Backbone as JSON Lines, residues from 0, in Angstrom:
{"i":0,"aa":"M","n":[181.74,269.1,115.09],"ca":[182.37,267.89,114.7],"c":[181.98,266.7,114.74]}
{"i":1,"aa":"S","n":[181.9,265.65,113.28],"ca":[181.61,264.79,113.46],"c":[182.65,264.0,114.23]}
{"i":2,"aa":"F","n":[182.11,262.11,115.02],"ca":[182.55,261.27,115.24],"c":[183.98,261.1,114.43]}
{"i":3,"aa":"I","n":[183.76,260.63,113.09],"ca":[184.8,260.79,112.27],"c":[186.32,261.6,112.51]}
{"i":4,"aa":"E","n":[185.24,262.89,112.47],"ca":[186.58,263.92,112.47],"c":[187.28,264.28,113.77]}
{"i":5,"aa":"E","n":[186.61,263.54,114.56],"ca":[187.22,263.8,115.92],"c":[188.33,262.44,116.29]}
{"i":6,"aa":"L","n":[188.02,261.22,115.32],"ca":[189.22,259.86,115.47],"c":[190.26,260.52,113.8]}
{"i":7,"aa":"L","n":[189.83,260.95,113.1],"ca":[190.57,261.85,112.66],"c":[191.95,262.96,113.31]}
{"i":8,"aa":"K","n":[191.16,263.77,114.06],"ca":[191.79,264.65,114.7],"c":[192.76,263.68,115.66]}
{"i":9,"aa":"T","n":[192.16,263.22,116.35],"ca":[193.02,262.55,116.95],"c":[194.34,261.26,116.81]}
{"i":10,"aa":"K","n":[193.8,260.98,116.06],"ca":[194.73,260.28,114.71],"c":[196.03,261.35,114.33]}
{"i":11,"aa":"A","n":[195.95,262.58,114.19],"ca":[196.62,263.36,113.91],"c":[197.16,264.05,114.76]}
{"i":12,"aa":"I","n":[197.08,264.04,115.43],"ca":[197.39,264.47,117.08],"c":[198.69,262.81,117.21]}
{"i":13,"aa":"L","n":[198.36,262.11,117.08],"ca":[199.28,261.16,117.57],"c":[200.15,260.77,116.7]}
{"i":14,"aa":"T","n":[200.23,260.7,114.98],"ca":[201.06,261.32,114.07],"c":[202.27,261.57,114.4]}
{"i":15,"aa":"L","n":[201.4,263.33,114.54],"ca":[202.68,263.89,115.2],"c":[203.76,264.58,116.12]}
{"i":16,"aa":"L","n":[203.2,263.68,116.91],"ca":[203.7,263.38,118.21],"c":[204.3,262.32,118.21]}
{"i":17,"aa":"N","n":[204.11,261.1,117.22],"ca":[204.81,260.08,116.66],"c":[206.43,260.1,116.02]}
{"i":18,"aa":"S","n":[206.33,261.43,114.64],"ca":[207.14,261.84,113.93],"c":[207.96,263.04,115.03]}
{"i":19,"aa":"K","n":[207.44,263.22,116.28],"ca":[208.68,264.62,116.7],"c":[209.45,263.08,117.87]}
{"i":20,"aa":"L","n":[209.34,262.31,118.23],"ca":[209.42,261.05,118.91],"c":[210.15,260.61,118.38]}
{"i":21,"aa":"Q","n":[210.72,259.97,116.87],"ca":[211.24,259.84,116.16],"c":[212.46,260.36,115.14]}
{"i":22,"aa":"E","n":[212.21,261.9,115.59],"ca":[212.97,263.11,115.68],"c":[213.93,263.36,116.41]}
{"i":23,"aa":"G","n":[213.49,262.24,117.4],"ca":[214.08,262.95,118.78],"c":[214.28,264.14,119.69]}
{"i":24,"aa":"A","n":[212.7,264.97,118.91],"ca":[212.99,266.23,119.7],"c":[212.3,266.84,120.96]}
{"i":25,"aa":"A","n":[212.96,267.87,121.46],"ca":[212.91,267.73,122.97],"c":[211.22,268.61,123.41]}
{"i":26,"aa":"D","n":[210.83,268.77,122.47],"ca":[209.43,269.35,123.0],"c":[207.91,268.86,122.87]}
{"i":27,"aa":"I","n":[208.28,267.09,123.7],"ca":[207.35,266.15,123.55],"c":[206.38,266.45,124.38]}
{"i":28,"aa":"D","n":[205.02,266.44,124.99],"ca":[204.86,266.82,125.56],"c":[204.18,265.13,126.4]}
{"i":29,"aa":"I","n":[204.86,264.49,126.97],"ca":[204.25,263.02,127.29],"c":[202.91,263.19,127.49]}
{"i":30,"aa":"I","n":[202.56,263.77,128.57],"ca":[200.99,263.63,128.78],"c":[199.68,263.86,128.04]}
{"i":31,"aa":"E","n":[200.21,265.02,127.03],"ca":[199.18,265.28,125.83],"c":[199.3,263.61,125.08]}
{"i":32,"aa":"Y","n":[201.02,262.93,124.87],"ca":[200.12,261.86,124.05],"c":[199.91,261.26,124.49]}
{"i":33,"aa":"S","n":[200.04,261.17,126.32],"ca":[199.03,259.97,126.21],"c":[197.75,259.72,126.65]}
{"i":34,"aa":"I","n":[197.27,261.39,126.64],"ca":[196.07,261.76,126.92],"c":[194.84,261.34,124.85]}
{"i":35,"aa":"A","n":[195.79,261.68,124.45],"ca":[195.23,261.72,122.82],"c":[195.51,259.86,122.46]}
{"i":36,"aa":"T","n":[196.29,259.45,123.16],"ca":[196.46,257.78,123.45],"c":[195.11,257.4,123.67]}
{"i":37,"aa":"K","n":[194.74,257.55,124.78],"ca":[193.64,257.27,125.46],"c":[192.37,257.85,124.99]}
{"i":38,"aa":"M","n":[191.89,259.02,123.94],"ca":[191.46,259.2,123.28],"c":[190.65,258.52,122.4]}
{"i":39,"aa":"L","n":[191.86,258.23,121.45],"ca":[191.88,257.26,120.51],"c":[191.59,256.02,120.86]}
{"i":40,"aa":"E","n":[191.61,255.34,122.04],"ca":[191.41,254.22,122.69],"c":[189.96,254.29,122.3]}
{"i":41,"aa":"N","n":[189.55,254.95,123.25],"ca":[188.35,255.06,123.46],"c":[186.97,255.15,122.54]}
{"i":42,"aa":"K","n":[187.46,256.04,121.38],"ca":[186.68,256.27,120.1],"c":[187.06,255.28,119.23]}
{"i":43,"aa":"L","n":[188.09,254.45,119.44],"ca":[187.78,253.12,118.76],"c":[186.99,251.89,119.06]}
{"i":44,"aa":"A","n":[187.29,252.22,120.75],"ca":[185.84,251.21,121.38],"c":[184.28,251.82,120.95]}
{"i":45,"aa":"I","n":[184.3,253.17,121.19],"ca":[182.81,253.15,120.5],"c":[182.64,252.43,118.83]}
{"i":46,"aa":"L","n":[183.44,252.85,118.26],"ca":[183.35,252.51,116.96],"c":[183.28,250.93,116.61]}
{"i":47,"aa":"T","n":[184.16,250.4,117.58],"ca":[183.89,248.87,117.36],"c":[182.81,248.25,117.57]}
{"i":48,"aa":"A","n":[181.99,248.79,118.94],"ca":[180.64,248.61,119.7],"c":[179.85,249.01,118.72]}
{"i":49,"aa":"L","n":[179.61,250.08,117.91],"ca":[178.56,250.6,116.79],"c":[178.82,249.62,115.59]}
{"i":50,"aa":"N","n":[179.94,249.19,115.54],"ca":[180.25,248.3,114.55],"c":[179.61,246.74,114.28]}
{"i":51,"aa":"V","n":[178.53,246.65,114.92],"ca":[177.98,244.85,115.2],"c":[176.85,245.27,114.52]}
{"i":52,"aa":"S","n":[176.34,244.23,113.87],"ca":[175.4,244.07,112.6],"c":[174.23,242.63,113.81]}
{"i":53,"aa":"V","n":[173.09,242.86,114.38],"ca":[172.4,241.61,114.44],"c":[171.44,240.9,113.25]}
{"i":54,"aa":"D","n":[170.99,239.77,112.84],"ca":[170.21,238.94,112.36],"c":[169.03,239.61,112.61]}
{"i":55,"aa":"G","n":[168.47,240.43,111.54],"ca":[166.52,240.67,112.02],"c":[166.49,242.35,112.38]}
{"i":56,"aa":"D","n":[167.85,243.16,112.38],"ca":[167.89,244.34,112.53],"c":[167.69,245.05,111.03]}
{"i":57,"aa":"G","n":[166.88,246.08,110.53],"ca":[166.88,246.58,109.44],"c":[166.55,248.0,109.69]}
{"i":58,"aa":"E","n":[165.12,248.59,109.01],"ca":[164.87,250.24,108.78],"c":[163.85,250.22,110.05]}
{"i":59,"aa":"E","n":[163.18,249.52,110.21],"ca":[162.85,249.49,111.7],"c":[163.22,249.22,112.84]}
{"i":60,"aa":"K","n":[164.12,248.68,113.09],"ca":[164.12,248.72,114.57],"c":[166.31,248.19,114.41]}
{"i":61,"aa":"V","n":[166.58,247.93,115.77],"ca":[167.89,248.34,116.01],"c":[167.82,247.42,117.27]}
{"i":62,"aa":"S","n":[169.28,246.6,117.48],"ca":[169.37,245.84,118.88],"c":[170.68,246.16,119.54]}
{"i":63,"aa":"F","n":[170.92,246.02,120.8],"ca":[171.98,245.97,121.54],"c":[171.81,245.12,122.3]}
{"i":64,"aa":"N","n":[173.52,244.66,122.46],"ca":[173.28,243.74,124.11],"c":[174.3,244.35,124.91]}
{"i":65,"aa":"I","n":[173.23,244.26,125.97],"ca":[173.62,245.03,127.3],"c":[175.1,243.99,127.81]}
{"i":66,"aa":"Y","n":[176.11,244.84,127.71],"ca":[177.74,244.51,128.4],"c":[177.39,243.71,129.89]}
{"i":67,"aa":"G","n":[178.29,242.57,129.64],"ca":[177.91,242.44,131.26],"c":[176.68,241.34,131.76]}
{"i":68,"aa":"S","n":[175.96,240.99,130.77],"ca":[174.82,240.47,131.4],"c":[174.24,239.37,130.0]}
{"i":69,"aa":"G","n":[173.24,238.83,130.14],"ca":[172.66,238.24,128.72],"c":[171.5,238.33,127.9]}
{"i":70,"aa":"K","n":[171.72,239.7,128.56],"ca":[170.44,240.6,127.84],"c":[170.5,241.35,126.69]}
{"i":71,"aa":"S","n":[169.31,241.66,125.38],"ca":[170.01,242.98,124.97],"c":[168.5,244.08,124.88]}
{"i":72,"aa":"I","n":[168.82,244.85,124.32],"ca":[167.82,245.71,124.05],"c":[167.66,246.26,122.81]}
{"i":73,"aa":"V","n":[166.29,246.07,122.18],"ca":[165.51,246.05,120.89],"c":[164.9,247.76,120.82]}
{"i":74,"aa":"I","n":[165.08,248.71,119.63],"ca":[164.6,249.48,119.96],"c":[163.72,249.84,118.43]}
{"i":75,"aa":"D","n":[163.09,250.19,118.76],"ca":[161.74,250.54,117.41],"c":[162.03,252.17,117.46]}
{"i":76,"aa":"K","n":[162.41,252.06,115.85],"ca":[162.82,253.55,114.97],"c":[161.88,254.06,114.93]}
{"i":77,"aa":"A","n":[160.7,253.61,114.18],"ca":[159.72,254.6,114.03],"c":[159.16,255.02,115.12]}
{"i":78,"aa":"K","n":[159.3,254.32,116.71],"ca":[158.65,255.02,117.99],"c":[159.73,255.46,118.48]}
{"i":79,"aa":"L","n":[160.91,255.27,118.06],"ca":[161.69,256.85,119.04],"c":[161.83,257.79,118.0]}
{"i":80,"aa":"K","n":[161.64,257.6,116.65],"ca":[161.6,259.07,116.08],"c":[160.3,260.04,116.52]}
{"i":81,"aa":"E","n":[159.01,258.88,116.83],"ca":[157.94,260.15,117.28],"c":[158.26,260.48,118.89]}
{"i":82,"aa":"A","n":[159.24,259.76,119.66],"ca":[159.37,260.1,120.77],"c":[160.49,261.51,120.89]}
{"i":83,"aa":"I","n":[161.16,261.83,119.85],"ca":[161.86,263.18,119.77],"c":[161.46,264.11,119.08]}
{"i":84,"aa":"T","n":[161.49,264.98,119.69],"ca":[161.17,266.1,119.12],"c":[162.24,267.04,118.88]}
{"i":85,"aa":"I","n":[162.18,267.77,118.12],"ca":[163.64,269.12,118.24],"c":[162.76,270.73,118.38]}
{"i":86,"aa":"Q","n":[163.08,271.12,118.93],"ca":[162.73,272.25,119.28],"c":[163.68,273.63,119.19]}
{"i":87,"aa":"D","n":[162.85,274.56,118.6],"ca":[163.8,275.65,117.68],"c":[163.89,276.73,119.02]}
{"i":88,"aa":"T","n":[163.82,276.59,120.39],"ca":[164.52,277.08,121.48],"c":[164.86,276.23,122.62]}
{"i":89,"aa":"A","n":[166.18,276.83,123.25],"ca":[166.64,276.3,124.19],"c":[165.96,276.39,125.89]}
{"i":90,"aa":"V","n":[165.92,275.26,125.95],"ca":[165.56,275.12,127.82],"c":[166.11,275.51,128.57]}
{"i":91,"aa":"V","n":[165.8,275.99,130.21],"ca":[167.03,276.27,130.66],"c":[167.22,275.33,131.92]}
{"i":92,"aa":"E","n":[168.57,274.77,131.74],"ca":[169.08,273.17,132.64],"c":[169.32,274.72,133.85]}
{"i":93,"aa":"R","n":[169.67,273.16,134.88],"ca":[170.07,273.79,136.56],"c":[170.03,272.42,136.91]}
{"i":94,"aa":"Q","n":[170.75,272.62,137.76],"ca":[171.44,271.16,138.84],"c":[170.23,270.43,139.35]}
{"i":95,"aa":"A","n":[169.56,269.69,139.59],"ca":[168.65,268.72,140.49],"c":[169.61,269.04,141.89]}
{"i":96,"aa":"T","n":[168.66,268.95,142.75],"ca":[168.69,268.8,144.3],"c":[167.69,267.98,144.94]}
{"i":97,"aa":"A","n":[167.99,267.53,145.62],"ca":[167.51,266.81,146.96],"c":[165.83,267.44,147.04]}
{"i":98,"aa":"E","n":[165.99,268.97,147.16],"ca":[164.41,269.2,147.56],"c":[163.62,269.5,146.4]}
{"i":99,"aa":"D","n":[164.13,268.74,144.91],"ca":[162.7,268.52,143.83],"c":[162.49,267.83,143.94]}
{"i":100,"aa":"N","n":[162.85,266.9,144.53],"ca":[161.85,265.3,144.62],"c":[161.94,265.11,145.98]}
{"i":101,"aa":"K","n":[161.57,266.15,147.25],"ca":[160.96,266.41,148.5],"c":[159.71,266.57,148.34]}
{"i":102,"aa":"T","n":[158.67,265.44,149.43],"ca":[157.73,265.68,149.36],"c":[157.34,266.55,150.66]}
{"i":103,"aa":"N","n":[157.24,267.79,151.03],"ca":[156.37,268.57,151.26],"c":[155.34,268.14,152.61]}
{"i":104,"aa":"L","n":[155.24,267.59,153.11],"ca":[154.17,266.99,154.25],"c":[153.93,268.07,155.55]}
{"i":105,"aa":"P","n":[152.68,268.64,155.53],"ca":[152.2,269.34,156.9],"c":[152.45,268.73,158.22]}
{"i":106,"aa":"T","n":[153.3,269.38,159.21],"ca":[153.3,268.97,160.84],"c":[151.87,269.03,161.47]}
{"i":107,"aa":"I","n":[152.04,267.88,162.39],"ca":[150.89,267.82,162.82],"c":[151.54,268.1,164.55]}
{"i":108,"aa":"N","n":[150.64,269.33,164.88],"ca":[151.38,269.69,166.27],"c":[150.78,268.72,167.47]}
{"i":109,"aa":"T","n":[151.62,268.18,168.16],"ca":[151.34,267.58,169.17],"c":[151.08,267.57,170.48]}
{"i":110,"aa":"E","n":[151.14,269.88,170.64],"ca":[151.1,269.95,171.88],"c":[149.71,270.02,172.63]}
{"i":111,"aa":"G","n":[149.42,269.19,173.68],"ca":[147.82,269.48,174.17],"c":[146.93,268.21,173.54]}
{"i":112,"aa":"I","n":[147.58,266.95,172.44],"ca":[146.33,266.23,171.67],"c":[146.48,264.91,172.34]}
{"i":113,"aa":"S","n":[145.54,264.36,172.25],"ca":[145.67,262.74,172.95],"c":[146.02,262.37,171.5]}
{"i":114,"aa":"E","n":[146.28,260.83,171.92],"ca":[146.92,259.98,170.89],"c":[145.7,259.64,169.94]}
{"i":115,"aa":"E","n":[144.41,259.65,169.84],"ca":[143.31,259.5,169.25],"c":[143.31,260.71,168.33]}
{"i":116,"aa":"E","n":[143.05,262.31,168.86],"ca":[142.78,263.28,167.96],"c":[144.22,262.92,167.2]}
{"i":117,"aa":"F","n":[145.33,263.12,167.51],"ca":[146.49,262.4,166.52],"c":[146.3,261.86,165.68]}
{"i":118,"aa":"L","n":[146.1,260.82,165.42],"ca":[145.54,259.7,164.45],"c":[144.66,259.74,163.64]}
{"i":119,"aa":"E","n":[143.5,260.46,164.37],"ca":[142.88,261.34,163.42],"c":[143.37,262.42,161.9]}
{"i":120,"aa":"K","n":[144.35,263.17,163.21],"ca":[145.0,264.47,161.84],"c":[145.71,263.33,161.12]}
{"i":121,"aa":"A","n":[146.35,262.25,161.57],"ca":[147.38,261.71,160.65],"c":[146.38,261.09,159.2]}
{"i":122,"aa":"I","n":[145.22,260.69,159.73],"ca":[144.37,259.93,158.56],"c":[143.9,260.67,157.84]}
{"i":123,"aa":"V","n":[143.77,262.1,158.16],"ca":[143.59,263.0,156.9],"c":[144.18,263.48,156.48]}
{"i":124,"aa":"A","n":[145.7,263.94,156.85],"ca":[147.12,263.95,156.5],"c":[147.64,263.06,155.41]}
{"i":125,"aa":"I","n":[147.44,262.15,155.9],"ca":[148.02,261.02,155.17],"c":[147.16,260.68,153.64]}
{"i":126,"aa":"G","n":[145.79,260.73,153.69],"ca":[144.7,260.47,152.51],"c":[144.68,259.27,152.34]}
{"i":127,"aa":"P","n":[143.99,259.2,150.68],"ca":[143.94,257.49,150.56],"c":[145.8,257.1,150.23]}
{"i":128,"aa":"I","n":[145.28,255.98,150.52],"ca":[146.79,254.75,150.4],"c":[146.4,254.23,149.09]}
{"i":129,"aa":"K","n":[147.65,254.54,147.91],"ca":[148.15,253.93,146.86],"c":[148.91,253.06,146.76]}
{"i":130,"aa":"K","n":[148.45,252.08,146.19],"ca":[149.47,251.05,146.35],"c":[149.89,250.28,144.42]}
{"i":131,"aa":"T","n":[151.12,249.73,144.48],"ca":[151.67,249.66,143.1],"c":[151.14,248.43,142.48]}
{"i":132,"aa":"A","n":[151.67,247.93,141.41],"ca":[151.2,246.68,140.78],"c":[151.42,245.73,141.29]}
{"i":133,"aa":"R","n":[152.49,246.04,142.32],"ca":[152.8,244.81,143.02],"c":[151.9,244.37,144.46]}
{"i":134,"aa":"K","n":[151.29,245.43,144.66],"ca":[150.44,245.43,145.98],"c":[151.18,245.88,147.29]}
{"i":135,"aa":"T","n":[152.21,246.65,147.06],"ca":[152.95,247.41,147.66],"c":[152.4,248.81,147.78]}
{"i":136,"aa":"L","n":[152.99,249.75,149.21],"ca":[153.14,251.0,149.06],"c":[153.56,251.86,148.17]}
{"i":137,"aa":"D","n":[153.33,252.87,147.36],"ca":[153.56,253.72,146.45],"c":[154.14,254.33,147.31]}
{"i":138,"aa":"K","n":[155.39,254.95,146.43],"ca":[156.44,256.13,147.27],"c":[155.5,257.25,148.03]}
{"i":139,"aa":"D","n":[154.98,258.14,147.69],"ca":[154.41,259.07,148.47],"c":[153.47,258.53,149.45]}
{"i":140,"aa":"S","n":[153.0,257.34,149.73],"ca":[152.22,256.66,150.28],"c":[153.0,256.21,151.5]}
{"i":141,"aa":"F","n":[154.14,255.48,151.27],"ca":[155.26,255.44,151.64],"c":[155.94,255.96,153.21]}
{"i":142,"aa":"I","n":[155.88,257.21,152.08],"ca":[156.43,258.49,152.95],"c":[155.63,258.78,153.84]}
{"i":143,"aa":"K","n":[154.78,258.99,153.44],"ca":[153.33,259.69,154.63],"c":[152.97,258.71,155.64]}
{"i":144,"aa":"V","n":[152.73,257.59,155.18],"ca":[152.92,256.28,156.57],"c":[153.86,256.37,157.61]}
{"i":145,"aa":"F","n":[155.22,256.87,156.93],"ca":[156.53,256.63,158.23],"c":[156.87,257.65,158.59]}
{"i":146,"aa":"K","n":[156.23,259.09,157.2],"ca":[156.39,260.53,158.37],"c":[155.67,260.75,160.01]}
{"i":147,"aa":"Y","n":[154.41,260.24,159.31],"ca":[153.15,260.06,160.78],"c":[153.84,258.82,161.69]}
{"i":148,"aa":"A","n":[153.99,258.18,161.28],"ca":[154.17,256.87,162.37],"c":[155.76,257.56,163.15]}
{"i":149,"aa":"G","n":[156.54,257.73,162.64],"ca":[157.51,258.49,163.12],"c":[157.29,259.72,164.08]}
{"i":150,"aa":"D","n":[156.21,260.65,163.68],"ca":[155.52,261.67,164.74],"c":[154.79,261.03,165.81]}
{"i":151,"aa":"F","n":[154.02,260.19,165.64],"ca":[153.66,259.19,166.59],"c":[154.79,258.69,167.54]}
{"i":152,"aa":"A","n":[155.37,258.07,167.46],"ca":[156.29,257.23,168.48],"c":[157.31,258.79,169.02]}
{"i":153,"aa":"K","n":[157.35,260.04,168.0],"ca":[158.04,261.21,169.23],"c":[157.05,261.0,170.37]}
{"i":154,"aa":"L","n":[155.76,261.45,169.66],"ca":[154.42,261.87,170.69],"c":[153.95,260.31,171.97]}
{"i":155,"aa":"K","n":[154.33,259.8,171.62],"ca":[154.45,258.44,172.93],"c":[155.56,258.38,173.68]}
{"i":156,"aa":"N","n":[156.66,258.99,173.37],"ca":[157.83,259.03,173.77],"c":[158.08,259.67,174.57]}
{"i":157,"aa":"K","n":[156.97,260.69,174.46],"ca":[157.27,262.56,175.19],"c":[156.47,262.48,176.6]}
{"i":158,"aa":"E","n":[155.07,261.08,176.39],"ca":[154.1,260.85,176.86],"c":[154.62,260.35,178.06]}
{"i":159,"aa":"V","n":[156.08,259.15,177.55],"ca":[156.79,258.24,178.13],"c":[157.6,259.02,179.59]}
{"i":160,"aa":"K","n":[158.29,259.65,179.13],"ca":[159.17,260.49,179.98],"c":[157.96,261.79,180.77]}
{"i":161,"aa":"Q","n":[157.36,262.12,180.76],"ca":[156.37,262.55,181.33],"c":[156.25,261.86,182.33]}
{"i":162,"aa":"H","n":[155.88,260.76,182.48],"ca":[155.38,259.96,183.5],"c":[156.66,259.06,184.0]}
{"i":163,"aa":"A","n":[157.58,259.37,183.79],"ca":[158.98,258.8,184.31],"c":[159.13,259.33,185.34]}
């Protein structure tokens, strides 16, 4: 169903409910009336937002203001057409979980090894450090460094407890 058909359907529901109100009918569902009114308000807000023209827009680009800020978005229609591909088959969708983005790192066994041995193993496990364009650690390097720094702290804490 198109957006206009949805608007017309919502308007028909409201018209029917309004006529029942005018007749004083007893079978009026106030909740249904409220929901239909809210749906119509939302759909009209969308249409109002889309019914904006910007100087310079045309067949090659479209512009939108970002609500609540002084910024705007310009979309190149040609690039957008190239970026979208319609497939003949459906894709398998599933709910995303925290495990999807979790970085699995090998655990270094701290039993019976010295600090130097741990540091050597940690350096191998961390591998080369990668930085972003802003000269900060990238996400994977950051996670690796802090995981093994925490493991090293646990090793040191265990040694301190043994000497105490």
